[in-house]
Structure formats: C-alpha cells, structure tokens
FITORTOR-921609 format. One record per residue (C-alpha): x, z, y; residue number from 1; residue in one letter. Coordinates in Angstrom, 2 decimals. Example, Ala and Ser with C-alpha at 12.3 -4.5 7.8 and 13.67 -1.06 7.14 Angstrom:
! FITORTOR-921609
+---------+---------+---------+-----+----+
:      c1 :      c3 :      c2 :   i : aa :
+---------+---------+---------+-----+----+
:   12.30 :    7.80 :   -4.50 :   1 :  A :
:   13.67 :    7.14 :   -1.06 :   2 :  S :
+---------+---------+---------+-----+----+
This chain:
! FITORTOR-921609
+---------+---------+---------+-----+----+
:      c1 :      c3 :      c2 :   i : aa :
+---------+---------+---------+-----+----+
:   25.74 :   10.54 :    4.86 :   1 :  M :
:   23.63 :   12.86 :    2.73 :   2 :  S :
:   23.50 :   12.29 :   -1.00 :   3 :  R :
:   21.23 :    9.38 :   -2.06 :   4 :  P :
:   18.88 :   11.65 :   -4.02 :   5 :  R :
:   18.42 :   13.94 :   -1.01 :   6 :  T :
:   17.59 :   10.99 :    1.22 :   7 :  I :
:   15.15 :    9.51 :   -1.29 :   8 :  I :
:   13.43 :   12.90 :   -1.65 :   9 :  L :
:   13.04 :   13.25 :    2.12 :  10 :  A :
:   11.49 :    9.78 :    2.35 :  11 :  V :
:    9.07 :   10.60 :   -0.49 :  12 :  I :
:    7.91 :   13.90 :    1.05 :  13 :  V :
:    7.40 :   12.56 :    4.56 :  14 :  S :
:    5.56 :    9.41 :    3.46 :  15 :  T :
:    3.42 :   11.47 :    1.08 :  16 :  F :
:    2.10 :   13.66 :    3.89 :  17 :  F :
:    1.51 :   10.82 :    6.33 :  18 :  V :
:   -0.38 :    8.91 :    3.63 :  19 :  G :
:   -3.34 :   11.29 :    3.94 :  20 :  F :
:   -4.45 :    9.48 :    7.09 :  21 :  G :
:   -4.48 :    6.15 :    5.26 :  22 :  G :
:   -6.88 :    7.25 :    2.54 :  23 :  G :
:   -9.18 :    9.63 :    4.38 :  24 :  V :
:  -11.40 :    6.94 :    5.95 :  25 :  V :
:  -12.27 :    4.99 :    2.79 :  26 :  F :
:  -14.75 :    7.42 :    1.17 :  27 :  P :
:  -16.30 :    8.26 :    4.56 :  28 :  I :
:  -16.63 :    5.21 :    6.78 :  29 :  L :
:  -18.67 :    2.80 :    4.60 :  30 :  P :
:  -21.54 :    5.31 :    4.38 :  31 :  N :
:  -20.95 :    6.73 :    7.85 :  32 :  L :
:  -21.32 :    3.29 :    9.39 :  33 :  G :
:  -25.12 :    3.27 :    9.23 :  34 :  A :
:  -25.32 :    6.75 :   10.79 :  35 :  L :
:  -23.07 :    5.75 :   13.69 :  36 :  L :
:  -24.76 :    2.38 :   14.15 :  37 :  G :
:  -21.78 :    0.34 :   12.94 :  38 :  I :
:  -22.58 :   -2.90 :   11.10 :  39 :  S :
:  -21.08 :   -3.65 :    7.64 :  40 :  P :
:  -18.92 :   -6.41 :    9.11 :  41 :  F :
:  -17.45 :   -4.06 :   11.74 :  42 :  V :
:  -16.91 :   -1.39 :    9.07 :  43 :  V :
:  -14.95 :   -3.97 :    7.08 :  44 :  G :
:  -13.01 :   -4.90 :   10.22 :  45 :  L :
:  -12.16 :   -1.24 :   10.91 :  46 :  I :
:  -10.89 :   -0.80 :    7.35 :  47 :  L :
:   -8.83 :   -3.99 :    7.64 :  48 :  S :
:   -7.58 :   -4.06 :   11.22 :  49 :  V :
:   -4.58 :   -1.84 :   10.51 :  50 :  N :
:   -3.33 :   -4.48 :    8.09 :  51 :  R :
:   -3.89 :   -7.30 :   10.56 :  52 :  F :
:   -1.96 :   -5.23 :   13.11 :  53 :  T :
:    0.88 :   -4.92 :   10.62 :  54 :  R :
:    0.82 :   -8.69 :   10.13 :  55 :  V :
:    1.86 :   -8.95 :   13.79 :  56 :  V :
:    4.09 :   -5.85 :   13.86 :  57 :  A :
:    5.95 :   -6.26 :   10.55 :  58 :  N :
:    8.30 :   -9.02 :   11.67 :  59 :  T :
:    9.58 :   -7.35 :   14.86 :  60 :  P :
:    9.74 :   -4.05 :   12.94 :  61 :  A :
:   11.94 :   -5.60 :   10.26 :  62 :  G :
:   14.17 :   -7.26 :   12.84 :  63 :  S :
:   14.48 :   -4.01 :   14.80 :  64 :  L :
:   15.54 :   -2.18 :   11.63 :  65 :  I :
:   18.28 :   -4.73 :   10.93 :  66 :  D :
:   19.29 :   -4.44 :   14.60 :  67 :  R :
:   19.34 :   -0.67 :   15.32 :  68 :  I :
:   18.95 :    0.99 :   11.91 :  69 :  G :
:   16.32 :    2.93 :   10.00 :  70 :  T :
:   16.23 :    6.51 :   11.33 :  71 :  R :
:   14.61 :    6.09 :   14.76 :  72 :  K :
:   11.95 :    3.55 :   13.65 :  73 :  P :
:   11.06 :    5.71 :   10.64 :  74 :  F :
:   10.50 :    8.87 :   12.70 :  75 :  I :
:    8.61 :    6.99 :   15.44 :  76 :  A :
:    6.36 :    5.29 :   12.89 :  77 :  G :
:    5.38 :    8.59 :   11.27 :  78 :  L :
:    4.56 :   10.17 :   14.65 :  79 :  F :
:    2.43 :    7.20 :   15.71 :  80 :  I :
:    0.43 :    7.46 :   12.47 :  81 :  E :
:   -0.23 :   11.14 :   13.21 :  82 :  G :
:   -1.62 :   10.30 :   16.64 :  83 :  L :
:   -3.75 :    7.54 :   15.13 :  84 :  A :
:   -5.35 :    9.96 :   12.66 :  85 :  T :
:   -6.36 :   12.20 :   15.58 :  86 :  L :
:   -8.19 :    9.17 :   16.94 :  87 :  G :
:  -10.67 :    9.39 :   14.05 :  88 :  Y :
:  -11.78 :   12.79 :   15.36 :  89 :  V :
:  -12.34 :   11.37 :   18.85 :  90 :  V :
:  -14.34 :    8.46 :   17.40 :  91 :  A :
:  -16.92 :   10.75 :   15.78 :  92 :  L :
:  -18.07 :   12.05 :   19.17 :  93 :  N :
:  -17.50 :    8.95 :   21.29 :  94 :  A :
:  -20.20 :    6.79 :   22.86 :  95 :  T :
:  -18.75 :    3.70 :   21.19 :  96 :  L :
:  -17.35 :    5.04 :   17.89 :  97 :  P :
:  -16.51 :    1.60 :   16.55 :  98 :  E :
:  -14.14 :    0.98 :   19.49 :  99 :  V :
:  -12.32 :    4.26 :   18.90 : 100 :  W :
:  -12.09 :    3.71 :   15.15 : 101 :  F :
:  -10.70 :    0.21 :   15.76 : 102 :  L :
:   -8.15 :    1.54 :   18.27 : 103 :  A :
:   -7.06 :    4.29 :   15.89 : 104 :  A :
:   -6.66 :    1.87 :   13.00 : 105 :  R :
:   -4.67 :   -0.55 :   15.19 : 106 :  I :
:   -2.35 :    2.32 :   16.16 : 107 :  L :
:   -2.08 :    3.32 :   12.50 : 108 :  W :
:   -1.09 :   -0.24 :   11.62 : 109 :  G :
:    1.66 :   -0.23 :   14.23 : 110 :  L :
:    3.12 :    3.03 :   12.94 : 111 :  G :
:    2.87 :    2.08 :    9.29 : 112 :  S :
:    4.68 :   -1.23 :    9.92 : 113 :  A :
:    7.77 :    0.81 :   10.77 : 114 :  F :
:    7.23 :    3.37 :    8.00 : 115 :  V :
:    6.85 :    0.83 :    5.19 : 116 :  F :
:    9.77 :   -1.37 :    6.26 : 117 :  A :
:   12.13 :    1.54 :    6.85 : 118 :  T :
:   11.24 :    3.40 :    3.64 : 119 :  A :
:   12.05 :    0.42 :    1.43 : 120 :  Y :
:   15.16 :   -0.44 :    3.43 : 121 :  T :
:   16.46 :    3.12 :    3.15 : 122 :  I :
:   15.89 :    3.01 :   -0.61 : 123 :  A :
:   17.75 :   -0.32 :   -0.86 : 124 :  A :
:   20.61 :    1.00 :    1.28 : 125 :  D :
:   21.32 :    3.96 :   -1.03 : 126 :  V :
:   20.79 :    2.06 :   -4.33 : 127 :  S :
:   22.85 :   -0.06 :   -6.70 : 128 :  T :
:   21.59 :   -2.79 :   -9.05 : 129 :  G :
:   21.18 :   -0.32 :  -11.91 : 130 :  T :
:   19.26 :    2.27 :   -9.85 : 131 :  S :
:   17.32 :   -0.02 :   -7.49 : 132 :  R :
:   14.15 :   -0.26 :   -9.58 : 133 :  G :
:   14.04 :    3.50 :  -10.07 : 134 :  T :
:   14.62 :    4.32 :   -6.40 : 135 :  N :
:   12.15 :    1.70 :   -5.17 : 136 :  M :
:    9.65 :    3.00 :   -7.69 : 137 :  G :
:    9.92 :    6.65 :   -6.68 : 138 :  V :
:    9.73 :    5.81 :   -2.97 : 139 :  V :
:    6.70 :    3.59 :   -3.52 : 140 :  R :
:    5.18 :    6.24 :   -5.78 : 141 :  G :
:    5.64 :    8.93 :   -3.16 : 142 :  G :
:    4.08 :    6.71 :   -0.51 : 143 :  M :
:    1.21 :    5.94 :   -2.88 : 144 :  T :
:    0.48 :    9.56 :   -3.81 : 145 :  L :
:   -0.37 :   10.46 :   -0.22 : 146 :  G :
:   -3.20 :    7.94 :   -0.27 : 147 :  F :
:   -5.20 :    9.57 :   -3.13 : 148 :  P :
:   -4.71 :   12.93 :   -1.47 : 149 :  A :
:   -6.37 :   11.40 :    1.58 : 150 :  G :
:   -9.13 :    9.91 :   -0.57 : 151 :  L :
:   -9.90 :   13.30 :   -2.10 : 152 :  V :
:   -9.71 :   14.94 :    1.31 : 153 :  M :
:  -12.03 :   12.34 :    2.80 : 154 :  G :
:  -14.57 :   12.52 :   -0.03 : 155 :  G :
:  -14.54 :   16.16 :   -1.13 : 156 :  V :
:  -13.77 :   17.93 :    2.16 : 157 :  V :
:  -16.39 :   15.88 :    4.02 : 158 :  S :
:  -18.95 :   16.73 :    1.32 : 159 :  D :
:  -18.13 :   20.46 :    1.28 : 160 :  L :
:  -17.34 :   21.03 :    4.96 : 161 :  Y :
:  -17.51 :   18.18 :    7.46 : 162 :  S :
:  -16.10 :   14.77 :    8.28 : 163 :  V :
:  -14.35 :   16.27 :   11.31 : 164 :  T :
:  -12.56 :   18.83 :    9.13 : 165 :  T :
:  -11.28 :   16.11 :    6.84 : 166 :  A :
:   -9.90 :   14.06 :    9.74 : 167 :  F :
:   -8.25 :   17.08 :   11.45 : 168 :  V :
:   -6.49 :   18.12 :    8.24 : 169 :  L :
:   -5.19 :   14.59 :    7.68 : 170 :  A :
:   -3.86 :   14.45 :   11.27 : 171 :  A :
:   -2.06 :   17.79 :   10.89 : 172 :  A :
:   -0.29 :   16.65 :    7.72 : 173 :  F :
:    0.70 :   13.33 :    9.32 : 174 :  A :
:    2.31 :   15.05 :   12.32 : 175 :  L :
:    4.10 :   17.45 :    9.96 : 176 :  F :
:    5.57 :   14.43 :    8.16 : 177 :  A :
:    7.30 :   13.22 :   11.33 : 178 :  S :
:    8.93 :   16.65 :   11.73 : 179 :  A :
:   10.27 :   16.49 :    8.16 : 180 :  I :
:   11.79 :   13.06 :    8.80 : 181 :  A :
:   13.40 :   14.17 :   12.06 : 182 :  Y :
:   15.38 :   16.92 :   10.36 : 183 :  F :
:   16.06 :   15.27 :    6.99 : 184 :  A :
:   16.57 :   11.48 :    7.34 : 185 :  I :
:   20.02 :   10.20 :    8.41 : 186 :  P :
:   20.92 :    6.68 :    9.48 : 187 :  E :
:   21.55 :    4.49 :    6.40 : 188 :  T :
:   21.45 :    0.89 :    7.56 : 189 :  H :
:   23.77 :    0.09 :   10.47 : 190 :  V :
:   26.79 :    1.72 :   12.10 : 191 :  S :
:   26.08 :    0.13 :   15.48 : 192 :  G :
:   23.52 :   -2.19 :   17.11 : 193 :  P :
:   23.48 :   -5.70 :   15.60 : 194 :  Q :
:   22.84 :   -7.82 :   18.68 : 195 :  T :
:   22.64 :  -11.07 :   16.70 : 196 :  R :
:   19.34 :   -9.99 :   15.14 : 197 :  V :
:   16.39 :  -11.20 :   17.23 : 198 :  K :
:   12.82 :   -9.77 :   17.17 : 199 :  P :
:   11.38 :  -13.13 :   16.08 : 200 :  W :
:   13.86 :  -13.64 :   13.23 : 201 :  D :
:   11.66 :  -14.08 :   10.14 : 202 :  V :
:   12.95 :  -14.17 :    6.56 : 203 :  D :
:   11.43 :  -17.30 :    5.01 : 204 :  V :
:   13.68 :  -17.44 :    1.96 : 205 :  S :
:   12.08 :  -18.42 :   -1.35 : 206 :  A :
:   12.35 :  -14.89 :   -2.87 : 207 :  P :
:   10.73 :  -13.26 :    0.17 : 208 :  A :
:    7.88 :  -15.79 :    0.32 : 209 :  L :
:    7.25 :  -15.77 :   -3.44 : 210 :  T :
:    7.22 :  -12.00 :   -3.82 : 211 :  I :
:    5.16 :  -11.74 :   -0.64 : 212 :  G :
:    2.60 :  -14.20 :   -2.06 : 213 :  A :
:    2.28 :  -12.08 :   -5.22 : 214 :  V :
:    1.85 :   -9.04 :   -2.98 : 215 :  N :
:   -0.87 :  -10.91 :   -1.06 : 216 :  F :
:   -2.97 :  -11.46 :   -4.17 : 217 :  G :
:   -2.54 :   -7.97 :   -5.59 : 218 :  L :
:   -3.46 :   -6.24 :   -2.35 : 219 :  Y :
:   -6.41 :   -8.55 :   -1.75 : 220 :  F :
:   -7.93 :   -7.41 :   -5.04 : 221 :  A :
:   -6.76 :   -3.79 :   -5.09 : 222 :  Y :
:   -6.99 :   -2.36 :   -1.58 : 223 :  L :
:   -8.96 :   -5.17 :   -0.02 : 224 :  G :
:  -11.79 :   -5.60 :   -2.53 : 225 :  A :
:  -11.88 :   -2.54 :   -4.81 : 226 :  L :
:  -11.35 :    0.22 :   -2.26 : 227 :  F :
:  -13.72 :   -1.20 :    0.33 : 228 :  S :
:  -16.59 :   -1.74 :   -2.13 : 229 :  T :
:  -16.38 :    1.11 :   -4.68 : 230 :  L :
:  -18.55 :    3.55 :   -2.70 : 231 :  V :
:  -21.22 :    0.83 :   -2.38 : 232 :  L :
:  -20.95 :    0.03 :   -6.11 : 233 :  F :
:  -21.56 :    3.70 :   -6.98 : 234 :  L :
:  -24.50 :    3.95 :   -4.58 : 235 :  D :
:  -26.04 :    0.72 :   -5.94 : 236 :  F :
:  -25.91 :    1.96 :   -9.56 : 237 :  H :
:  -26.88 :    5.53 :   -8.69 : 238 :  G :
:  -23.83 :    7.00 :  -10.44 : 239 :  F :
:  -23.28 :   10.73 :   -9.92 : 240 :  S :
:  -21.12 :   13.39 :  -11.55 : 241 :  V :
:  -20.52 :   17.10 :  -10.90 : 242 :  W :
:  -23.06 :   16.97 :   -8.10 : 243 :  G :
:  -21.01 :   14.61 :   -5.92 : 244 :  Y :
:  -22.68 :   11.72 :   -4.14 : 245 :  G :
:  -21.19 :    8.24 :   -3.66 : 246 :  P :
:  -18.63 :    9.42 :   -1.07 : 247 :  Q :
:  -17.26 :   12.30 :   -3.10 : 248 :  G :
:  -17.33 :   10.37 :   -6.37 : 249 :  M :
:  -15.67 :    7.28 :   -4.88 : 250 :  S :
:  -12.94 :    9.52 :   -3.47 : 251 :  G :
:  -12.31 :   10.99 :   -6.91 : 252 :  L :
:  -12.31 :    7.61 :   -8.67 : 253 :  L :
:  -10.04 :    6.04 :   -6.10 : 254 :  M :
:   -7.77 :    9.05 :   -6.44 : 255 :  A :
:   -7.63 :    8.47 :  -10.22 : 256 :  V :
:   -6.74 :    4.85 :   -9.51 : 257 :  T :
:   -4.00 :    5.66 :   -7.02 : 258 :  V :
:   -2.55 :    8.59 :   -8.97 : 259 :  V :
:   -2.22 :    6.37 :  -12.04 : 260 :  S :
:   -0.64 :    3.74 :   -9.77 : 261 :  A :
:    1.84 :    6.28 :   -8.45 : 262 :  A :
:    2.78 :    7.50 :  -11.94 : 263 :  V :
:    3.39 :    3.99 :  -13.20 : 264 :  F :
:    5.21 :    3.04 :  -10.02 : 265 :  T :
:    7.81 :    5.63 :  -11.05 : 266 :  F :
:    7.78 :    4.35 :  -14.63 : 267 :  G :
:    7.69 :    0.63 :  -13.86 : 268 :  G :
:   10.74 :    0.72 :  -11.63 : 269 :  G :
:   12.78 :    2.77 :  -14.10 : 270 :  K :
:   11.66 :    0.59 :  -17.02 : 271 :  L :
:   12.95 :   -2.52 :  -15.26 : 272 :  S :
:   16.31 :   -0.79 :  -14.69 : 273 :  D :
:   16.56 :    0.38 :  -18.30 : 274 :  D :
:   15.46 :   -3.00 :  -19.69 : 275 :  Y :
:   17.85 :   -4.83 :  -17.39 : 276 :  G :
:   15.26 :   -7.40 :  -16.26 : 277 :  A :
:   12.28 :   -7.27 :  -13.89 : 278 :  R :
:   10.11 :  -10.21 :  -15.00 : 279 :  I :
:    8.93 :   -8.98 :  -18.45 : 280 :  P :
:    7.93 :   -5.63 :  -16.96 : 281 :  V :
:    6.09 :   -7.31 :  -14.09 : 282 :  L :
:    4.16 :   -9.66 :  -16.38 : 283 :  L :
:    3.09 :   -6.81 :  -18.66 : 284 :  G :
:    1.61 :   -4.82 :  -15.81 : 285 :  F :
:   -0.08 :   -7.89 :  -14.27 : 286 :  L :
:   -1.96 :   -8.35 :  -17.58 : 287 :  V :
:   -3.05 :   -4.69 :  -17.44 : 288 :  V :
:   -4.38 :   -5.26 :  -13.92 : 289 :  S :
:   -6.34 :   -8.28 :  -15.16 : 290 :  F :
:   -7.90 :   -6.15 :  -17.93 : 291 :  A :
:   -8.94 :   -3.47 :  -15.44 : 292 :  G :
:  -10.78 :   -5.83 :  -13.10 : 293 :  F :
:  -12.39 :   -7.66 :  -16.03 : 294 :  A :
:  -13.73 :   -4.34 :  -17.32 : 295 :  L :
:  -14.89 :   -3.36 :  -13.83 : 296 :  L :
:  -16.94 :   -6.56 :  -13.61 : 297 :  A :
:  -19.05 :   -5.46 :  -16.60 : 298 :  V :
:  -18.99 :   -1.66 :  -16.08 : 299 :  A :
:  -22.41 :   -0.03 :  -16.50 : 300 :  E :
:  -21.41 :    3.56 :  -17.31 : 301 :  T :
:  -19.20 :    6.16 :  -15.65 : 302 :  I :
:  -16.68 :    6.28 :  -18.55 : 303 :  P :
:  -16.29 :    2.49 :  -18.47 : 304 :  T :
:  -15.88 :    2.59 :  -14.70 : 305 :  L :
:  -13.25 :    5.34 :  -14.97 : 306 :  A :
:  -11.23 :    3.39 :  -17.57 : 307 :  V :
:  -11.41 :    0.26 :  -15.41 : 308 :  A :
:  -10.11 :    2.15 :  -12.36 : 309 :  C :
:   -7.37 :    3.71 :  -14.48 : 310 :  L :
:   -6.20 :    0.30 :  -15.78 : 311 :  L :
:   -6.27 :   -1.21 :  -12.30 : 312 :  I :
:   -4.14 :    1.66 :  -11.04 : 313 :  G :
:   -1.66 :    1.31 :  -13.91 : 314 :  I :
:   -1.34 :   -2.43 :  -13.35 : 315 :  G :
:   -0.94 :   -2.12 :   -9.59 : 316 :  Q :
:    1.54 :    0.74 :   -9.81 : 317 :  G :
:    3.59 :   -0.80 :  -12.60 : 318 :  G :
:    4.25 :   -3.93 :  -10.56 : 319 :  T :
:    5.18 :   -2.14 :   -7.30 : 320 :  S :
:    8.63 :   -0.79 :   -8.13 : 321 :  G :
:    9.98 :   -3.84 :  -10.03 : 322 :  P :
:    8.53 :   -6.25 :   -7.44 : 323 :  L :
:   10.24 :   -4.71 :   -4.40 : 324 :  I :
:   13.39 :   -4.16 :   -6.49 : 325 :  A :
:   13.36 :   -7.86 :   -7.39 : 326 :  L :
:   13.20 :   -8.68 :   -3.68 : 327 :  L :
:   16.23 :   -6.46 :   -3.07 : 328 :  A :
:   18.06 :   -8.09 :   -6.00 : 329 :  D :
:   17.83 :  -11.46 :   -4.22 : 330 :  F :
:   18.36 :  -10.24 :   -0.63 : 331 :  T :
:   21.67 :   -9.46 :    1.16 : 332 :  P :
:   21.75 :   -5.91 :    2.53 : 333 :  T :
:   21.93 :   -7.02 :    6.16 : 334 :  E :
:   18.63 :   -8.94 :    5.82 : 335 :  R :
:   16.67 :   -6.36 :    3.84 : 336 :  M :
:   14.65 :   -5.16 :    6.85 : 337 :  G :
:   13.43 :   -8.69 :    7.58 : 338 :  R :
:   12.80 :   -9.54 :    3.91 : 339 :  A :
:   10.73 :   -6.38 :    3.55 : 340 :  T :
:    8.82 :   -7.36 :    6.68 : 341 :  A :
:    7.93 :  -10.77 :    5.21 : 342 :  T :
:    6.73 :   -9.11 :    2.03 : 343 :  N :
:    4.65 :   -6.64 :    4.04 : 344 :  N :
:    3.15 :   -9.35 :    6.25 : 345 :  V :
:    1.76 :  -11.22 :    3.25 : 346 :  L :
:    0.63 :   -8.04 :    1.51 : 347 :  G :
:   -1.18 :   -6.91 :    4.64 : 348 :  D :
:   -2.88 :  -10.28 :    4.99 : 349 :  L :
:   -4.24 :   -9.84 :    1.48 : 350 :  G :
:   -5.34 :   -6.27 :    2.05 : 351 :  G :
:   -6.87 :   -7.16 :    5.40 : 352 :  G :
:   -8.79 :  -10.21 :    4.20 : 353 :  L :
:  -10.14 :   -8.34 :    1.16 : 354 :  G :
:  -12.82 :   -6.25 :    2.92 : 355 :  P :
:  -13.77 :   -9.08 :    5.27 : 356 :  L :
:  -14.37 :  -11.41 :    2.32 : 357 :  V :
:  -15.63 :   -9.03 :   -0.38 : 358 :  S :
:  -18.19 :   -7.00 :    1.60 : 359 :  L :
:  -20.23 :  -10.03 :    2.78 : 360 :  P :
:  -19.82 :  -11.78 :   -0.60 : 361 :  L :
:  -21.20 :   -8.79 :   -2.50 : 362 :  I :
:  -24.35 :   -8.99 :   -0.38 : 363 :  N :
:  -24.68 :  -12.65 :   -1.40 : 364 :  L :
:  -23.64 :  -12.78 :   -5.08 : 365 :  V :
:  -23.35 :   -9.18 :   -6.26 : 366 :  G :
:  -20.48 :   -7.05 :   -7.53 : 367 :  F :
:  -19.68 :   -8.67 :  -10.90 : 368 :  A :
:  -18.66 :  -12.14 :   -9.64 : 369 :  P :
:  -16.42 :  -10.66 :   -6.95 : 370 :  V :
:  -14.66 :   -8.36 :   -9.44 : 371 :  Y :
:  -14.32 :  -11.24 :  -11.94 : 372 :  A :
:  -12.45 :  -13.32 :   -9.35 : 373 :  V :
:  -10.21 :  -10.32 :   -8.66 : 374 :  C :
:   -9.36 :  -10.25 :  -12.39 : 375 :  A :
:   -7.97 :  -13.78 :  -12.26 : 376 :  V :
:   -5.68 :  -13.06 :   -9.30 : 377 :  I :
:   -2.96 :  -11.12 :  -11.26 : 378 :  P :
:   -2.72 :  -13.93 :  -13.81 : 379 :  L :
:   -2.20 :  -16.54 :  -11.11 : 380 :  V :
:    0.36 :  -14.25 :   -9.46 : 381 :  A :
:    2.32 :  -14.01 :  -12.72 : 382 :  G :
:    2.49 :  -17.78 :  -13.12 : 383 :  L :
:    3.65 :  -18.20 :   -9.52 : 384 :  L :
:    6.34 :  -15.55 :   -9.95 : 385 :  L :
:    7.79 :  -17.00 :  -13.15 : 386 :  V :
:    7.76 :  -20.55 :  -11.80 : 387 :  G :
:    9.52 :  -19.60 :   -8.58 : 388 :  S :
:   12.19 :  -17.47 :  -10.26 : 389 :  I :
:   12.90 :  -20.24 :  -12.76 : 390 :  Y :
:   13.30 :  -22.80 :   -9.97 : 391 :  S :
:   15.82 :  -20.54 :   -8.21 : 392 :  Q :
:   17.86 :  -19.33 :  -11.18 : 393 :  T :
:   17.19 :  -21.74 :  -14.07 : 394 :  G :
:   16.09 :  -18.73 :  -16.13 : 395 :  E :
:   12.63 :  -17.43 :  -16.95 : 396 :  L :
:   13.86 :  -13.83 :  -16.91 : 397 :  S :
:   17.22 :  -13.30 :  -15.19 : 398 :  P :
:   18.90 :   -9.96 :  -15.86 : 399 :  T :
:   19.73 :   -7.48 :  -13.11 : 400 :  T :
:   23.41 :   -7.87 :  -14.05 : 401 :  V :
:   23.33 :  -11.66 :  -13.57 : 402 :  S :
:   21.58 :  -11.28 :  -10.21 : 403 :  L :
:   24.18 :   -8.76 :   -9.08 : 404 :  A :
:   26.94 :  -11.19 :  -10.00 : 405 :  D :
:   25.41 :  -14.09 :   -8.02 : 406 :  D :
+---------+---------+---------+-----+----+
C-alpha cells in the first residue's frame, strides 16, 4: 500500500475537484428559476433532491464498501458526479428544465453517496487514534474546499460569461477528478470480498445514531437553510459590492463561509488530536456556530453579514473533523463503511429538509425568525452529544487514549 500521507493527499485532490459541481448551482438556480419557469418549491426540491437520493443510497454504499473495499466505489462515484454536472448544461436548453435538473441532482446524489462514504473510510483505514482527527479533518477540508470553488465559479463566471460556461467548467473538473483517483487511490479496506456484509445492513449503534443526529441538525441549518436562502436575503436587502448582483455576491459570501469551514476543519481535527479529547473541541465550535446564526438573524449591513457567515463557517468546519473522528473512535474498522453511511443518511436528511422548510417559511415569517431557529440548533446538538457520550462511557469527555483502550 502507498504511504498514508500519499493516499490522503490523493483523496483530498480528487474530492476537491469534484466538489465544484456541488457548489456551482447554488448561486445560479434560485434566481434562474423564475427565468426558466421553475417555482420556488421545485427550486428547493432540485437543491435538496441529491441529499434525499443519498438518504436512500448511503446505506447500500456503506455496505458495499465493507463488502468489496473502497477503491472501485470511490472511482465510480467521482465519475458519476462528473456525468451529473454535464446534466446541468442539458437542462438549460431542455423543454422541461426542471426535469433535467432533478435528474442531474439525483445522479449527483448517487455518486456522492459513494464518494463521501469511501473518503472517510479510507481516512479511517490509514489512521491511528492519535492521527485520526487530523486525517479526518484534512480529508473533510479538502472535500469542503471544492464547494466554495464551485460557488465562486457559479456566481462569478455566470456573471462575467454565462451560466453554461460555469456548468461546463465544473463538469470538466469533476471528470478530471475521477482520472486522478483511478491512478492514485489503492485499495485500503478489504483484502477480499466480505460476503457476510449485506446491502441492507444498517449501523444503528448509539455512536452512529448520536453523531448522525448532530450532523442532521448542523446540515439543516448550514447547507439546508443558509445556502438555499442567502441569495434571496441579499436580493431582499438590496446588498451589492464591487458591482456584483445577488448571484455573484452570494457566491462570494458562501465561498467565505466554506473556506473558513475548510480551514477550521483542518484545525479542529488536529486540535482534538493534540488535546487528546474530542468533546471540548466540539462544544467550543458549536457555540461559535450559534453566535454566527444569531448575528445573521439581526444583520443589516454587509460587514455584519460577512462576520456572521465567517463565524458560521468556523463553527461548521471546526466540528467536522472531530465529529467524524469521534465516530471512528467508537467504531470497529470492519464496520466503518456502514457507520459512515448512517452518519451521512442523517446529515443528508437535514441538508435536504432545510431548503424545503426554510424557503416556504421565509415567505411566511421572514428571514430573521428562520435564522434565529438555526442559531438554537447547535446548542441542542451539543447537549445531545454530551448526554449520549456520558451514557455510553460514564465520562463527560473521554480521552482518545481511553477510547482506544476500550
């Protein structure tokens, strides 16, 4: 097998490039919906349907990984995401664009189910207890950084050139990512097919369900609510900077959010390794996320809005590495694919329900109440996490050493 650092680097690079297709639609589609005759509800469904697809696909993907390994599902998932991004281009010129966008997002969800589960499993396979937070953090950070690149591409390139150009570029990078994985990613998980693992085998252990529930709440607020409503928030308040309209500006602000998330994903995972415990690090970043959404609820100026997005990104990113590392701390290696799938299922439910709930609610009650509710979610998640870990270990903050010894 290649050296762990080489494998981790290859995962980071390939997931970074494929991530462009995930972010490119967010600055474009909410405003493009009216032009194409797509209702706000259907726009929300298009933005969410990839996550609902993953809800269905995550479990068999995780079981398949524990059964046949990581290499083939990882490469296949990246290639499928590239084809899905090409579907956005077809949708722009189709008679029923909403059908094509939905189909492309469903295909994207299928591919990403394999990419997310395999990336985390590969990182767990090549890690030890003292490096797990760092490796999970850098993999998650690399995956996250592709998304803001897609946001900038979707907002800026569509403003300067065309929507078609933005989608074509994203598709090219996504297909390039699958080529990188083909040549650089070895098998890390199994030495031969594990026939005892069935496609419907779901990990319903307490750690997987608890961490998945925390993931549900965070993604509901972060990707589900914030990302699907920010362009509308900017348009409503008439914010503009450097000549960019709502699409370009929302792309830049979301990029700030996700870049800060990626940076602190690296830092959060390493901090939990260095500190020797995950819970204190997680709670600190959950409080930061609360502060960001609370500030967003009262934001009336561009600087205030920028600080709110920055804090939300820091909070979200800081929790990502330690949270998935905590899952790996509690999970036997041979079940990591399925445990990751359970975590992803619940996270995708949160991210998928977010647009469907927040977009109609904003039309009824406005932006501030919706963002205020999102601020409470990280606090509730922290209480749930501490309570569950205490019930399993008898400690409020177990060390990584004690978990490794169990």
